[in-house]
C-alpha positions in Angstrom: -14.4 -10.4 0.0 -11.5 -9.2 1.9 -12.7 -11.3 4.8 -12.8 -14.0 2.7 -9.2 -13.5 1.0 -7.5 -13.0 4.4 -8.9 -16.3 5.6 -8.0 -18.2 2.6 -3.9 -16.7 3.1 -4.6 -17.5 6.6 -5.5 -21.1 6.1 -3.1 -21.6 2.9 0.2 -20.4 5.5 -1.2 -22.7 8.5 -1.3 -26.0 5.7 1.8 -24.8 3.9 4.0 -27.7 3.2 7.3 -26.5 1.9 7.9 -26.8 -1.7 10.3 -29.2 -2.2 10.4 -30.9 1.1 12.5 -28.4 3.3 15.1 -27.8 1.3 16.1 -23.9 0.5 14.1 -22.7 -2.8 12.7 -19.7 -4.3 9.0 -21.2 -4.2 8.9 -20.9 -0.1 10.7 -17.5 -0.7 7.5 -16.4 -2.5 5.2 -17.2 0.4 7.9 -15.3 2.5 7.6 -12.5 0.6 3.7 -12.4 0.5 3.5 -13.1 4.3 6.1 -9.7 4.9 3.8 -8.2 2.5 0.3 -8.5 4.5 2.5 -8.4 8.0 4.0 -4.3 7.1 0.5 -3.9 5.4 -1.5 -5.0 8.1 0.3 -5.0 11.6 -0.7 -8.4 12.1 1.2 -10.1 13.8 -0.5 -13.8 12.5 1.6 -12.9 9.6 5.0 -12.4 11.1 3.9 -15.7 13.1 3.8 -17.6 9.6 6.7 -16.9 8.4 9.2 -17.1 11.0 7.4 -20.2 11.9 8.1 -21.5 8.7 11.5 -20.2 8.5 12.9 -21.4 11.3 12.6 -24.9 9.7 15.6 -24.0 7.3 18.0 -21.8 9.3 20.3 -23.8 11.7 21.6 -22.5 15.2 24.8 -21.3 13.1 22.8 -19.7 9.9 23.3 -22.6 7.9 20.5 -23.3 5.1 18.8 -26.6 4.4 19.8 -28.3 1.4 21.5 -24.6 0.0 25.1 -25.2 -1.3 26.9 -22.3 -3.4 28.3 -24.2 -5.6 24.8 -25.2 -7.2 24.6 -21.5 -8.5 21.5 -21.5 -9.1 20.5 -17.9 -8.7 16.7 -18.7 -7.9 18.0 -19.4 -4.3 18.7 -16.3 -3.6 15.0 -14.8 -3.4 14.0 -16.5 0.1 16.9 -14.6 1.5 15.2 -11.5 1.6 13.3 -12.9 4.4 16.6 -12.9 6.2 17.1 -9.8 5.7 14.0 -8.7 7.1 14.3 -11.0 10.2 17.7 -9.7 10.9 15.9 -6.5 11.0 13.0 -7.3 13.3 14.8 -9.9 15.2 18.8 -8.6 15.4 18.7 -12.7 15.7 22.5 -13.0 14.2 22.0 -16.7 12.7 19.9 -14.3 9.9 22.4 -12.0 9.5 24.8 -14.8 9.0 22.7 -17.0 6.9 21.8 -14.0 4.5 26.0 -13.3 4.2 26.1 -17.1 3.1 23.7 -16.1 0.0 25.4 -13.3 -0.4 28.6 -14.9 -0.8 27.2 -16.8 -3.8 27.6 -13.4 -5.7 31.0 -13.4 -5.3 32.2 -16.5 -7.9 28.7 -17.1 -9.7 29.3 -16.6 -13.2 28.1 -14.1 -15.4 27.9 -13.0 -18.9 30.6 -10.8 -20.4 28.0 -7.5 -20.5 27.9 -8.0 -16.4 24.5 -10.2 -15.4 24.6 -13.3 -13.6 24.1 -16.4 -15.4 20.4 -17.7 -14.8 22.1 -21.4 -13.2 24.7 -23.2 -13.5 22.9 -25.5 -15.7 22.0 -22.7 -18.2 25.7 -21.3 -18.7 25.9 -18.1 -20.7 22.2 -16.9 -20.1 20.0 -14.4 -18.2 16.7 -15.1 -17.6 13.9 -12.8 -16.3 12.9 -14.7 -13.4 16.4 -14.1 -12.4 16.0 -10.4 -12.0 13.4 -10.7 -9.3 15.2 -13.8 -7.7 18.4 -12.0 -6.9 19.2 -8.4 -7.8 15.9 -6.8 -5.0 17.8 -9.1 -2.3 21.1 -7.5 -3.3 19.8 -4.4 -3.1 18.4 -4.8 0.6 21.5 -7.0 1.8 23.5 -3.8 0.5 21.9 -1.6 2.5 21.7 -4.4 5.5 25.6 -4.3 5.5 26.0 -0.7 4.3 27.7 -1.8 0.8 26.9 1.3 -1.4 29.1 -0.3 -4.1 27.1 -3.5 -4.0 23.9 -1.4 -4.4 24.5 0.3 -7.2 26.3 -3.0 -8.9 22.3 -4.7 -9.1 20.9 -1.6 -10.5 23.5 -1.9 -13.4 23.1 -5.3 -13.6 19.0 -4.8 -13.9 19.5 -1.7 -16.4 22.1 -4.1 -19.0 19.4 -7.1 -17.9 16.5 -4.5 -19.3 18.9 -3.7 -22.3 19.4 -7.4 -23.3 16.2 -8.5 -23.2 13.9 -6.1 -24.7 12.4 -6.3 -27.7 11.7 -2.9 -29.7 9.2 -3.7 -32.0 6.2 -5.0 -29.2 7.4 -3.0 -26.2 7.6 -6.1 -24.3 10.5 -8.5 -23.0 11.2 -11.6 -23.9 12.1 -14.3 -21.3 15.4 -15.4 -22.1 18.5 -13.8 -23.6 21.8 -16.5 -24.6 25.1 -15.0 -24.9 26.4 -17.8 -26.8 23.3 -17.9 -29.1 24.1 -21.9 -28.9 20.5 -22.9 -27.6 17.9 -23.5 -29.8 15.5 -21.3 -28.7 17.8 -18.2 -29.0 17.7 -16.4 -32.2 20.9 -16.1 -33.9 20.7 -12.4 -34.3 19.7 -11.6 -30.7 20.2 -14.0 -28.7 16.6 -14.0 -27.5 13.6 -16.8 -26.5 11.0 -16.6 -29.2 8.0 -15.2 -26.9 6.6 -12.9 -24.3 6.1 -15.4 -21.5 3.4 -12.9 -19.2 5.0 -14.3 -15.8 8.7 -13.9 -17.0 7.4 -10.2 -17.5 5.8 -10.2 -14.2 8.9 -11.5 -12.5 10.9 -8.5 -14.2 8.2 -6.3 -13.4 8.3 -6.7 -9.6 12.2 -6.8 -9.8 11.7 -3.0 -11.2 9.6 -1.5 -8.6 10.9 -3.5 -5.4 14.1 -2.3 -6.6 12.9 1.3 -6.9 11.0 1.4 -4.0 14.2 1.5 -2.2 16.3 3.5 -3.9 17.5 7.0 -3.5 16.6 9.9 -6.0 19.5 9.4 -8.6 19.7 9.0 -12.5 19.6 5.5 -12.6 16.4 5.4 -10.6 15.0 7.9 -13.4 15.9 5.5 -15.7 14.2 2.6 -14.4 11.2 4.7 -13.4 11.3 5.7 -17.2 11.7 1.7 -18.2 8.9 0.9 -15.9 6.2 3.4 -16.9 6.6 2.5 -20.3 5.9 -1.1 -19.6 3.4 -0.2 -17.5 1.5 1.7 -20.6 2.1 -1.2 -22.4 0.7 -3.6 -20.3 -2.5 -1.7 -19.7 -3.0 -2.0 -23.4 -3.0 -6.2 -23.3 -5.4 -7.1 -20.8 -8.3 -9.6 -21.7 -11.9 -7.9 -21.0 -12.1 -8.6 -17.6 -8.9 -7.3 -16.6 -6.1 -9.9 -16.5 -3.5 -11.1 -18.7 -3.3 -14.3 -21.0 -0.3 -16.9 -20.4 1.4 -15.7 -23.7 0.6 -12.4 -22.8 0.6 -10.4 -26.7 -1.1 -13.6 -28.4 -5.4 -13.4 -27.8 -5.5 -15.7 -30.6 -3.3 -18.3 -29.7 -5.2 -21.5 -29.5 -4.9 -22.9 -25.9 -3.7 -19.5 -24.4 -5.6 -18.6 -21.0 -5.9 -15.7 -18.3 -3.1 -16.7 -16.0 -3.1 -16.3 -12.3 0.4 -16.0 -11.2 1.1 -13.3 -13.9 -2.3 -11.4 -13.3 -1.4 -11.1 -9.3 2.1 -10.0 -10.1 0.9 -7.2 -12.6 -1.8 -6.4 -10.1 0.8 -6.0 -7.3 3.2 -3.6 -9.6 0.7 -1.7 -10.9 -0.7 -0.6 -7.1 2.6 -0.1 -5.9 3.7 2.1 -8.3 0.6 4.3 -8.2 1.6 4.7 -4.6 4.9 5.3 -5.3 3.1 8.0 -8.0 4.8 6.6 -11.3 4.2 7.9 -14.6 1.7 5.7 -16.3 0.7 3.9 -12.9 -2.9 3.3 -12.8 -4.0 2.0 -9.3 -7.9 1.2 -10.9 -5.7 -1.4 -13.6 -4.0 -3.6 -10.8 -7.7 -3.4 -8.5 -9.5 -4.5 -11.4 -7.1 -7.5 -12.2 -7.1 -8.3 -7.9 -10.9 -7.9 -8.3 -11.7 -10.6 -11.5 -8.8 -13.0 -9.2 -10.7 -13.1 -6.5 -14.6 -13.5 -8.8 -13.1 -15.6 -11.2 -9.6 -17.9 -10.6 -10.6 -17.9 -6.8 -12.6 -21.2 -6.9 -13.5 -24.1 -4.7 -12.3 -27.6 -6.2 -13.9 -30.5 -5.9 -12.9 -31.2 -2.2 -14.9 -28.2 -1.8 -11.3 -26.1 0.0 -11.1 -23.2 -2.1 -8.0 -22.3 -4.2 -6.2 -20.2 -6.5 -6.7 -21.8 -9.9 -5.2 -21.0 -13.3 -1.7 -20.8 -12.5 1.3 -22.4 -15.3 2.9 -24.5 -12.2 6.5 -24.0 -14.4 7.8 -23.1 -17.8 11.4 -22.6 -18.5 13.8 -22.6 -21.6 16.3 -25.4 -23.0 16.2 -29.0 -21.7 14.6 -30.5 -18.4 13.4 -33.3 -16.8 13.9 -35.4 -20.1 12.5 -32.7 -22.8 13.1 -29.6 -24.5 11.8 -26.1 -23.7 12.1 -24.2 -27.1 10.2 -21.0 -26.0 7.8 -20.8 -28.6 4.1 -19.6 -27.6 2.8 -23.1 -28.4 5.3 -24.2 -25.7 3.8 -22.2 -23.2 0.5 -23.0 -23.2 1.2 -26.3 -23.2 2.7 -26.4 -19.5 0.6 -28.1 -16.8 -1.6 -25.5 -14.4 -1.5 -26.2 -10.7 -4.3 -25.1 -8.4 -2.9 -22.9 -5.5 0.6 -23.0 -6.8 3.0 -20.8 -4.4 3.9 -18.8 -7.2 0.3 -18.0 -8.0 -0.6 -17.1 -3.9 2.2 -15.3 -3.0 2.1 -12.4 -5.9 -2.0 -12.6 -4.4 -0.9 -11.6 -1.1 1.4 -8.8 -2.7 -0.8 -7.3 -4.5 -4.1 -7.4 -1.2 -1.4 -5.3 0.5 -0.8 -3.2 -1.6 -4.7 -2.4 -1.8 -4.3 -2.4 2.3 -1.7 0.5 2.2 -3.2 2.4 -0.6 -6.3 2.5 1.0 -4.7 3.8 4.2 -2.2 6.3 2.6 -5.6 7.5 0.6 -7.7 7.9 3.8 -4.5 9.4 5.5 -4.6 11.8 2.7 -8.3 12.5 2.9 -8.0 13.6 6.7 -5.2 15.8 5.7 -7.1 17.4 3.6 -10.0 17.5 5.7 
């Protein structure tokens, strides 16, 4: 099964067409995160070569990014910047550092809600979405280390903790997809500002932000706070799995008509459980992540009509508010109505990351066994 999975990843990266025609975008950043995870876990040069080949098409000799403008104030555009930080460290090439600086400057003027976190996008004013926590904050923390700006690192952690406070739903122990500071959106509760449902992938984005930032942080009270919140979330997530170990599109409504085991969220949670177990986080059971990873391989990685193996059951996109001529109201029925897309990178990238964590976990366990022996 391992060879089958790595062959699938290799073929996927070799054939990958930039998600938005080559313009800088978060979707490509999902692939970059997967390739970096595979390279760091295995040491195999092919993963680094795929990464550099793809990203070099988007970064000019002077460090400009294809199709990127700061003034768009799209928090999603920050995610691929983590690959720039990695390449700057690995190669010493100054253009990657310059491009990372360009992205970081967006934070200087990107609008914020009164409590501190950035708006999700200029077109979604006064709103914080869970997706955006993963898009922006691990980069901000990683970049802060690259340029030695501890105040920026502290800011990133505080923004995450504040956003978690704002989006937490006490009754369920889960987090809502969106928060509207202004309470002007139709999807926003007039008292809390929260959207009405628990979308699995949005929680997956958030959980990946939490574990990646925990991995980068030194021991401190803020890190302890973040670890406690993630431990509580993992405990809740463990109770919401399907019988085969996956998670539903609307994560807490198994009786919802049209609800289904969604692959991108399942891959994200597999990654988080495995990485949290490696970091010895309370409530982090590696077997939960391993079961989810196995379920994806057995049930969701299937041949399509052309005979090519693809990852299925992936929600293509979901959001809140007006988009493409219709209004997304954030209800459970809305989330299950969104189109599914085979092999969407928002599922494949996290699957790469989950597999990489399995590899690292196996190596760590072997090292411990050898040391004991």
